[in-house]
C-alpha positions as CSV (number, residue, x, y, z in Angstrom):
1,M,41.6,-23.6,28.2
2,K,38.0,-22.7,29.2
3,I,35.1,-24.7,27.8
4,I,32.7,-22.5,26.0
5,R,29.1,-23.2,26.7
6,V,26.8,-23.0,23.7
7,I,23.1,-22.6,23.0
8,C,21.9,-23.2,19.4
9,V,18.7,-21.8,18.0
10,N,17.5,-22.8,14.5
11,P,13.8,-23.2,13.4
12,S,14.7,-26.0,11.0
13,A,15.1,-29.3,12.9
14,E,17.3,-30.7,10.1
15,E,19.7,-27.7,10.1
16,R,19.7,-27.6,13.9
17,Q,20.7,-31.3,14.1
18,K,23.4,-30.8,11.6
19,V,24.9,-27.8,13.3
20,C,24.7,-29.4,16.7
21,G,26.3,-32.6,15.3
22,I,29.2,-30.6,13.9
23,L,29.6,-28.6,17.1
24,R,29.9,-31.7,19.2
25,T,33.1,-32.6,17.3
26,F,34.9,-29.5,18.8
27,P,36.1,-30.3,22.3
28,L,36.4,-26.6,23.4
29,F,32.6,-26.1,22.9
30,R,29.9,-27.8,24.9
31,L,26.3,-27.7,23.6
32,I,24.0,-26.9,26.5
33,E,20.8,-27.2,24.5
34,S,19.3,-26.5,21.1
35,F,15.9,-24.8,20.5
36,S,13.6,-24.0,17.6
37,S,13.1,-20.4,18.7
38,M,14.7,-17.6,20.7
39,R,11.6,-17.4,22.9
40,D,12.1,-21.0,23.9
41,A,15.8,-20.5,24.6
42,R,15.4,-17.4,26.7
43,T,14.8,-19.1,30.1
44,L,17.7,-21.4,29.8
45,M,19.9,-18.4,28.7
46,E,19.0,-16.6,31.9
47,K,19.9,-19.7,34.0
48,T,23.1,-20.8,32.3
49,A,24.6,-17.5,30.8
50,P,26.1,-19.2,27.8
51,E,29.2,-17.6,26.2
52,L,28.1,-18.4,22.6
53,L,24.7,-18.3,21.0
54,I,24.5,-19.9,17.5
55,C,21.4,-18.8,15.8
56,H,19.7,-18.8,12.3
57,E,18.7,-15.3,11.3
58,D,17.2,-14.3,8.0
59,N,15.6,-11.2,9.4
60,D,17.2,-8.3,11.1
61,V,20.2,-9.2,13.3
62,T,19.1,-6.6,15.9
63,D,16.1,-8.9,16.7
64,I,18.5,-11.3,18.4
65,S,20.0,-8.8,20.7
66,G,16.5,-7.9,21.9
67,Y,16.3,-11.4,23.5
68,T,19.7,-11.1,25.2
69,R,19.9,-7.4,26.1
70,D,19.0,-7.7,29.8
71,L,21.0,-10.9,30.5
72,K,23.7,-10.7,33.1
73,R,26.3,-11.5,30.4
74,N,25.7,-11.0,26.7
75,P,26.9,-14.0,24.7
76,E,29.0,-13.9,21.6
77,Y,26.8,-14.5,18.5
78,L,27.4,-16.8,15.6
79,I,24.8,-16.0,13.0
80,L,23.8,-18.6,10.4
81,S,22.0,-17.5,7.2
82,H,21.6,-18.1,3.5
83,D,21.7,-14.4,2.8
84,P,25.1,-12.6,2.6
85,A,23.4,-9.3,3.4
86,V,22.6,-10.7,6.9
87,G,26.3,-11.5,7.2
88,I,27.2,-7.9,6.6
89,R,24.8,-6.7,9.2
90,A,26.0,-9.3,11.6
91,L,29.7,-8.3,11.2
92,E,28.8,-4.6,11.6
93,R,27.3,-5.6,15.0
94,G,30.4,-7.6,16.0
95,A,29.0,-11.0,15.5
96,V,30.5,-13.9,13.6
97,F,28.7,-15.0,10.5
98,L,28.5,-18.4,8.8
99,Q,26.7,-18.8,5.5
100,Y,24.9,-22.0,4.7
101,P,25.6,-24.7,3.9
102,V,27.3,-25.4,7.2
103,T,30.4,-27.7,6.8
104,P,32.9,-28.8,9.5
105,E,35.6,-26.7,7.9
106,K,33.4,-23.5,7.8
107,M,32.2,-24.2,11.3
108,A,35.8,-24.6,12.6
109,L,36.7,-21.2,11.2
110,A,33.6,-19.5,12.6
111,L,34.1,-21.1,16.1
112,W,37.7,-20.0,16.1
113,R,36.6,-16.4,15.4
114,A,34.0,-16.6,18.1
115,Y,36.6,-17.9,20.6
116,E,39.0,-15.1,19.7
117,N,36.2,-12.6,20.3
118,L,35.5,-14.1,23.6
119,L,39.2,-14.0,24.6
120,F,39.4,-10.4,23.5
121,K,36.4,-9.4,25.5
122,K,37.9,-11.0,28.6
123,I,41.2,-9.1,28.1
124,Q,39.4,-5.6,27.9
């Protein structure tokens, strides 16, 4: 099985720490780094080409793809939000959605969906 490289972006240090802590318990996923903003994550995303981008987004989900549009490989997105409407927009764009509060059980399901999406992309 391939290890999935992950970058986590969340403006809240507390939420970022919680999400990253839970993520570290899943051996198929390796956290490369976490950031407070997409702008800060951009340079590392260019260098490492992560397969998964976990990010908090309460605005328009399309804002995220603007930061990753011209990367060599577009990552799979796992969107975190308090707003279920953001989840609907995320799902419409093919992203995986996880509504706060983040728990290990919910994270496991979201990571499995992201992993399946990545496998499906590879098969195409």
